C-alpha positions as CSV (number, residue, x, y, z in Angstrom):
1,X,12.8,19.7,39.4
2,X,14.7,22.5,39.6
3,X,13.3,26.3,38.5
4,X,16.3,26.3,36.7
5,X,16.0,23.3,35.0
6,X,11.9,23.7,34.6
7,X,12.0,27.3,33.1
8,X,13.5,26.1,29.6
9,X,10.5,23.4,29.0
10,X,7.2,24.4,27.4
11,X,3.6,24.2,29.6
12,X,0.5,23.7,27.6
13,X,-1.7,26.3,28.7
14,X,-4.4,25.4,31.0
15,X,-7.9,24.9,30.0
16,X,-7.0,24.5,25.9
17,X,-8.6,21.6,24.5
18,X,-8.7,21.8,20.1
19,X,-10.0,19.2,17.4
20,X,-6.6,18.1,16.0
21,X,-4.2,16.2,18.0
22,X,-1.1,18.2,19.4
23,X,1.8,18.6,17.3
24,X,4.9,17.3,19.4
25,X,8.2,18.2,18.1
26,X,11.3,16.1,19.8
27,X,14.5,14.8,19.2
28,X,15.8,14.8,23.4
29,X,13.0,13.3,25.9
30,X,13.5,14.6,29.0
31,X,13.1,12.8,32.4
32,X,12.3,14.2,35.5
33,X,15.0,11.9,37.1
34,X,17.4,9.0,36.9
35,X,15.2,6.6,38.3
36,X,12.6,7.0,35.6
37,X,16.0,7.4,33.5
38,X,16.8,3.9,34.2
39,X,12.9,2.4,34.5
40,X,12.3,3.2,30.6
41,X,13.0,1.1,28.3
42,X,12.3,1.4,24.6
43,X,10.9,-2.1,24.0
44,X,7.9,-1.5,26.2
45,X,4.9,0.0,24.1
46,X,3.9,4.1,24.4
47,X,6.7,4.3,26.8
48,X,9.2,7.9,25.5
49,X,12.6,7.4,25.7
50,X,14.0,9.5,22.4
51,X,12.5,10.6,19.8
52,X,13.4,8.1,17.3
53,X,11.3,6.2,19.2
54,X,8.2,8.0,19.1
55,X,6.2,11.0,20.6
56,X,2.6,12.0,21.8
57,X,2.2,12.6,17.8
58,X,3.1,9.2,16.5
59,X,1.8,7.3,19.0
60,X,-1.7,8.9,18.5
61,X,-1.0,8.1,15.2
62,X,-0.3,4.6,15.8
63,X,-3.4,3.9,18.3
64,X,-5.7,5.5,14.9
65,X,-4.1,3.3,13.0
66,X,-4.9,0.3,14.8
67,X,-8.6,0.9,15.2
68,X,-8.9,1.1,11.8
69,X,-7.6,-2.4,11.4
70,X,-8.0,-4.2,14.5
71,X,-4.2,-4.4,15.3
72,X,-2.7,-4.5,19.0
73,X,0.6,-2.4,17.6
74,X,1.9,-0.2,15.2
75,X,5.2,0.9,14.0
76,X,5.8,3.6,11.5
77,X,8.6,3.8,9.0
78,X,9.5,6.9,7.0
79,X,7.9,5.1,3.3
80,X,5.8,2.0,2.3
81,X,9.1,0.6,1.1
82,X,10.9,1.1,3.9
83,X,7.8,-0.8,6.4
84,X,8.7,-3.7,3.6
85,X,12.3,-3.4,3.9
86,X,12.1,-3.7,7.9
87,X,9.5,-6.6,7.8
88,X,12.0,-8.5,5.4
89,X,15.2,-7.7,7.8
90,X,13.4,-8.4,11.2
91,X,12.0,-11.8,10.0
92,X,14.5,-13.4,7.5
93,X,18.1,-14.9,8.6
94,X,20.5,-16.7,6.5
95,X,18.9,-19.6,4.3
96,X,15.5,-18.3,4.8
97,X,13.1,-17.8,2.1
98,X,11.1,-14.9,1.2
99,X,7.8,-15.6,-1.3
100,X,6.7,-12.9,-3.2
101,X,3.5,-12.7,-5.9
102,X,4.3,-12.0,-9.4
103,X,2.4,-8.9,-9.3
104,X,3.2,-7.5,-6.4
105,X,4.4,-3.9,-5.9
106,X,7.8,-4.1,-7.9
107,X,10.1,-2.7,-5.3
108,X,9.6,-5.4,-3.2
109,X,10.4,-8.3,-5.7
110,X,13.8,-6.1,-6.4
111,X,14.5,-5.7,-2.5
112,X,15.0,-9.4,-2.3
113,X,16.7,-9.7,-5.7
114,X,19.1,-6.9,-5.7
115,X,19.8,-6.7,-1.2
116,X,18.6,-10.0,0.6
117,X,20.3,-12.5,-2.1
118,X,23.7,-10.6,-0.8
119,X,22.6,-11.2,2.5
120,X,22.2,-15.2,1.9
121,X,18.4,-14.8,2.0
122,X,16.3,-16.3,-0.8
123,X,13.2,-15.2,-2.6
124,X,10.7,-17.5,-4.4
125,X,8.1,-15.3,-6.7
126,X,4.9,-17.5,-7.2
127,X,1.7,-16.9,-9.0
128,X,-1.0,-15.9,-6.9
129,X,-3.9,-16.7,-9.3
130,X,-3.1,-20.4,-8.9
131,X,-2.6,-23.4,-6.0
132,X,0.9,-23.4,-4.7
133,X,3.2,-25.5,-2.7
134,X,5.8,-23.1,-0.7
135,X,9.0,-24.1,-0.5
136,X,9.8,-25.8,3.1
137,X,12.8,-23.0,4.1
138,X,9.9,-20.5,3.2
139,X,9.7,-18.0,6.7
140,X,7.9,-15.1,5.1
141,X,5.0,-14.8,2.6
142,X,4.5,-11.6,0.7
143,X,0.0,-11.3,0.1
144,X,-1.0,-8.5,-2.2
145,X,-4.6,-8.0,-2.8
146,X,-4.8,-7.3,-5.8
147,X,-1.8,-6.9,-7.9
148,X,-1.1,-2.9,-7.5
149,X,-1.1,-2.8,-11.0
150,X,-2.4,-5.3,-13.0
151,X,-5.4,-6.0,-10.2
152,X,-5.7,-9.4,-10.2
153,X,-7.4,-10.5,-6.8
154,X,-6.0,-14.2,-5.3
155,X,-7.9,-16.3,-3.3
156,X,-6.2,-15.4,-0.2
157,X,-7.7,-18.0,2.3
158,X,-5.8,-20.4,0.5
159,X,-2.5,-18.6,0.1
160,X,-2.6,-18.1,4.1
161,X,-3.5,-21.8,4.5
162,X,-0.4,-22.9,2.1
163,X,1.6,-20.2,4.2
164,X,1.0,-22.2,7.5
165,X,1.5,-25.5,5.9
166,X,5.4,-24.9,5.9
167,X,5.2,-22.5,9.3
168,X,5.7,-19.2,7.2
169,X,4.9,-15.7,8.7
170,X,1.7,-14.0,6.6
171,X,2.7,-10.2,5.4
172,X,-0.2,-8.3,3.6
173,X,0.7,-5.3,1.5
174,X,-3.4,-4.2,2.5
175,X,-2.4,-0.4,1.3
176,X,-5.3,-1.2,-1.8
177,X,-7.8,-1.6,0.9
178,X,-7.0,1.1,3.4
179,X,-7.6,-1.5,5.6
180,X,-11.3,-0.2,5.4
181,X,-12.2,-3.0,2.8
182,X,-10.2,-5.6,4.2
183,X,-9.3,-6.6,7.4
184,X,-6.5,-8.5,7.5
185,X,-6.1,-10.0,11.1
186,X,-9.7,-11.6,11.1
187,X,-8.5,-13.7,8.4
188,X,-5.5,-15.1,10.3
189,X,-2.7,-12.9,8.7
190,X,0.2,-11.9,11.0
191,X,1.2,-8.5,9.8
192,X,-0.5,-6.0,7.9
193,X,1.5,-3.3,5.5
194,X,0.1,0.3,4.7
195,X,1.6,3.0,2.9
196,X,0.6,5.6,4.5
197,X,1.7,7.7,1.6
198,X,-1.6,6.9,0.0
199,X,-5.4,7.2,1.7
200,X,-4.6,8.1,4.7
201,X,-2.4,10.8,4.1
202,X,-4.8,12.0,0.9
203,X,-3.0,15.0,0.1
204,X,-0.1,13.7,-2.2
205,X,2.3,15.6,0.1
206,X,3.5,12.7,2.7
207,X,5.8,9.7,2.8
208,X,5.2,7.1,5.5
209,X,4.9,3.8,6.2
210,X,3.0,1.7,9.3
211,X,3.6,-2.5,10.1
212,X,0.8,-3.4,12.4
213,X,0.4,-6.7,14.4
214,X,-1.5,-8.3,16.9
215,X,1.1,-10.6,18.3
216,X,3.2,-9.3,21.0
217,X,6.3,-11.7,19.8
218,X,6.2,-10.7,16.2
219,X,5.9,-6.8,17.7
220,X,9.0,-7.0,19.4
221,X,10.9,-8.9,16.8
222,X,9.8,-5.7,14.0
223,X,10.2,-3.5,16.8
224,X,14.3,-4.6,17.5
225,X,14.6,-4.1,13.4
226,X,12.8,-0.9,13.5
227,X,15.2,0.8,16.5
228,X,18.4,-0.6,15.0
229,X,17.7,0.4,11.3
230,X,16.6,4.2,12.9
231,X,13.1,3.9,10.7
232,X,11.9,7.2,13.0
233,X,9.2,10.0,11.1
234,X,8.8,13.4,11.6
235,X,6.4,14.9,13.7
236,X,5.0,17.2,10.9
237,X,4.3,14.3,8.9
238,X,3.0,12.3,11.3
239,X,0.7,15.1,11.9
240,X,-0.5,15.2,8.5
241,X,-1.3,12.0,8.2
242,X,-3.3,12.1,11.4
243,X,-5.0,15.5,9.8
244,X,-6.0,13.1,6.9
245,X,-7.6,10.0,9.2
246,X,-11.1,11.6,9.8
247,X,-11.9,12.2,6.3
248,X,-10.7,8.8,5.1
249,X,-13.8,6.9,4.9
250,X,-15.9,9.6,2.9
251,X,-12.6,9.9,0.8
252,X,-12.0,6.1,-0.2
253,X,-15.8,5.8,-0.7
254,X,-15.6,8.7,-3.0
255,X,-12.6,7.2,-5.1
256,X,-14.5,3.6,-5.4
257,X,-17.6,5.2,-6.5
258,X,-16.1,7.0,-9.0
259,X,-13.9,4.2,-10.0
260,X,-16.4,1.7,-10.8
261,X,-18.5,3.9,-12.9
262,X,-15.5,4.7,-15.0
263,X,-14.5,0.6,-15.4
264,X,-18.0,0.6,-16.4
265,X,-18.0,2.5,-18.7
266,X,-14.3,1.7,-20.3
267,X,-15.9,-1.6,-20.5
268,X,-17.9,-0.1,-23.5
269,X,-14.8,1.1,-25.5
270,X,-13.6,-1.4,-27.6
271,X,-9.9,0.4,-28.2
272,X,-9.9,-1.4,-24.2
273,X,-9.3,-5.4,-25.0
274,X,-9.5,-5.3,-21.2
275,X,-10.4,-3.6,-17.9
276,X,-9.2,-4.5,-14.9
277,X,-11.1,-3.8,-11.6
278,X,-11.8,-6.1,-9.1
279,X,-15.5,-5.1,-9.1
280,X,-15.8,-6.3,-12.6
281,X,-17.5,-9.4,-13.0
282,X,-15.2,-10.9,-15.7
283,X,-11.6,-9.5,-14.3
284,X,-9.5,-11.8,-12.2
285,X,-10.2,-13.0,-9.1
286,X,-14.0,-11.1,-8.8
287,X,-15.2,-13.9,-6.8
288,X,-12.3,-13.8,-4.1
289,X,-13.3,-10.1,-4.4
290,X,-16.8,-10.3,-3.7
291,X,-16.3,-13.0,-1.1
292,X,-13.5,-11.0,1.2
293,X,-14.2,-7.0,0.7
294,X,-16.2,-4.9,1.5
295,X,-15.1,-2.1,-1.2
296,X,-12.7,-1.7,-4.4
297,X,-10.4,1.2,-4.0
298,X,-9.8,3.7,-6.5
299,X,-7.7,1.7,-9.1
300,X,-8.7,0.6,-12.3
301,X,-6.4,-0.4,-15.7
302,X,-6.7,-0.9,-19.3
303,X,-4.9,-3.3,-21.5
304,X,-4.7,-2.1,-24.7
305,X,-4.2,-4.7,-28.3
306,X,-0.9,-5.3,-29.6
307,X,-2.2,-3.7,-33.0
308,X,-2.1,-0.5,-31.0
309,X,1.0,0.3,-30.7
310,X,2.7,2.1,-27.8
311,X,3.8,5.1,-29.7
312,X,0.2,5.6,-29.6
313,X,-0.3,4.4,-26.2
314,X,2.0,7.1,-24.7
315,X,0.5,9.7,-26.9
316,X,-3.0,8.7,-25.4
317,X,-1.6,9.5,-21.9
318,X,0.9,12.4,-23.1
319,X,-2.9,14.0,-24.4
320,X,-5.0,13.5,-20.7
321,X,-5.1,16.7,-19.1
322,X,-7.5,16.6,-15.9
323,X,-5.3,13.1,-15.1
324,X,-1.8,13.7,-14.6
325,X,1.5,11.1,-15.0
326,X,2.8,10.2,-11.9
327,X,3.5,7.5,-9.6
328,X,1.4,6.5,-5.9
329,X,-2.4,6.5,-5.5
330,X,-5.1,7.7,-3.0
331,X,-5.0,11.5,-3.4
332,X,-7.1,14.4,-4.8
333,X,-5.6,14.6,-8.0
334,X,-6.1,11.5,-10.9
335,X,-3.0,9.5,-12.3
336,X,-2.0,7.7,-15.1
337,X,1.0,5.2,-16.3
338,X,1.5,2.7,-18.7
339,X,3.1,-0.1,-18.5
340,X,4.4,-3.2,-20.7
341,X,2.2,-6.2,-19.3
342,X,4.5,-8.7,-19.8
343,X,7.2,-7.1,-17.7
344,X,5.2,-7.1,-14.6
345,X,4.0,-10.8,-14.0
346,X,6.2,-13.3,-15.0
347,X,3.5,-16.0,-14.9
348,X,0.7,-13.6,-16.6
349,X,-0.9,-14.7,-20.2
350,X,-0.2,-11.5,-21.9
351,X,0.4,-11.2,-25.6
352,X,3.6,-9.6,-27.2
353,X,3.1,-5.8,-28.1
354,X,0.2,-5.2,-25.7
355,X,0.4,-2.2,-23.4
356,X,-1.4,-1.4,-20.1
357,X,-2.3,1.8,-18.3
358,X,-3.3,2.3,-15.0
359,X,-5.7,5.1,-13.7
360,X,-5.4,6.2,-10.1
361,X,-8.8,8.0,-9.6
362,X,-8.9,11.3,-7.4
363,X,-11.6,13.3,-6.0
364,X,-12.3,15.0,-9.5
365,X,-16.1,14.0,-11.0
366,X,-16.9,11.0,-12.9
367,X,-18.3,13.2,-15.8
368,X,-14.6,15.1,-16.0
369,X,-12.6,12.2,-16.1
370,X,-14.6,10.3,-18.8
371,X,-14.4,13.8,-20.8
372,X,-10.9,13.8,-20.8
373,X,-10.1,9.9,-21.3
374,X,-12.8,10.7,-24.7
375,X,-10.8,13.8,-25.8
376,X,-7.2,12.0,-25.2
377,X,-8.6,8.8,-27.0
378,X,-9.6,11.3,-29.8
379,X,-6.0,13.0,-30.2
380,X,-4.3,9.7,-30.3
381,X,-6.4,9.1,-33.0
382,X,-7.6,6.1,-31.2
383,X,-11.3,7.0,-30.9
384,X,-12.5,5.1,-33.4
385,X,-10.3,2.2,-33.2
386,X,-11.3,-1.5,-32.7
387,X,-9.5,-4.4,-32.0
388,X,-9.2,-6.9,-35.1
389,X,-10.9,-10.5,-34.7
390,X,-8.7,-13.0,-33.7
391,X,-8.7,-16.7,-34.4
392,X,-11.0,-19.0,-32.2
393,X,-13.2,-15.9,-31.6
C-alpha cells in the first residue's frame, strides 16, 4: 500500500493492551489489494467485507455469545423482534406453516398474523401445555420456555419430538434463561434466539437480538436473510453488550435469588389468587423446569381474583414507587405491568375479569421490593383483601 493511502488509516499503538474489547467503527472496510477484495465473500465466517456484515467488535460479541450457549454460529440483529423476523423470513415460503405457542412473546404471533399471512405463509397457534400434533406443512416450530407473561413451563422434549415428527425446524426464544439456565443445543433444538436487550446488556439502554445455531447449512440460510434484509448493528451498541457480559452470570443469579424470595412471600398474601413462577411447586410446568433448567431468572406474575377489579389493580400498579411501569426485563430497575390474562393465552383456563401483573425484578434488595408491594397494596385498598370462597373449594 502506498504511503498516500496508508497515512489516512488509523493505527493501533504498539504494546497497548486493555481489558475491554476494542471498539471498531466502520461502514467501509478497506482491502490491501484487488485480489483480497475479490477473494473475500460475505457468506464466509468471520470475514470482513463491509460494516453491515460485521467488524471485529461485532465478531467478538458473536464469539462470546456462542461460548455461553455452546453454539457454532451467531448473527446479530437490531432487536429481539428483528431476530424473530429474520428467522421466519429465512426459513419459510409460500404454503409453509409456522407454529407458535399461545403464551409466546405477543409480537411473534402478531408478526405471523399481520405480515407472514400476506406472504402466503400460514401460522398455527398451539397450546404448549398439552400434547400436540403439528400440521404436516409445519416448517418451523417456535418454542418459548416459559411463556414470557403467564410463565407456564412446557415439556420441551415432547414438543421437540413432535416437531421432528413433521420435519420442522425448532427455534426457541431462550431470552428468559439468558443461555445460562438452559442449553438448547444439548436438547436437540436447531435455533436459539436471544433478546440481548435484556440480561446480556443489563443496563436497559440497548436494543439488540441474536440468532445462534450449530448447523452450517442452517446458518447460511439465516445469514442470507440477515444480509439481504440489511440487519446490521452499531459498533457502540455491540460494545455495550460486550461490557455487560462479564457480570452476566452474577447479575442473573441475583435476579433469580430475589425473585424466588419474592415469589415465596407473595404466596402468603391472600390478595394474590395465584403466583406464577416456575420454581414454585404449584406453578404450571414446575416439574419440567425442575428437570430441564438450572435457574429461574427474574420474572414473577401474580393473578388477582376477578372481584378485585381492574381499577384497583391499576391503582396498585400506579402506587408502586420502587417498581417502575415499563416493558422488558433484565435491567437494574424493577418493572411492573398489568395484563388481562384472557388476551394472553387462547387455551388458558382464565376466569372472566381476572387481572395479572408481571413483575420484572431488577437489582434492588428483597426488603425494598417487598416494602414497595406492601405499601402499594395498602394504597389500593387491597392489603386486607381476601377472595371469596368459590363453590367446590
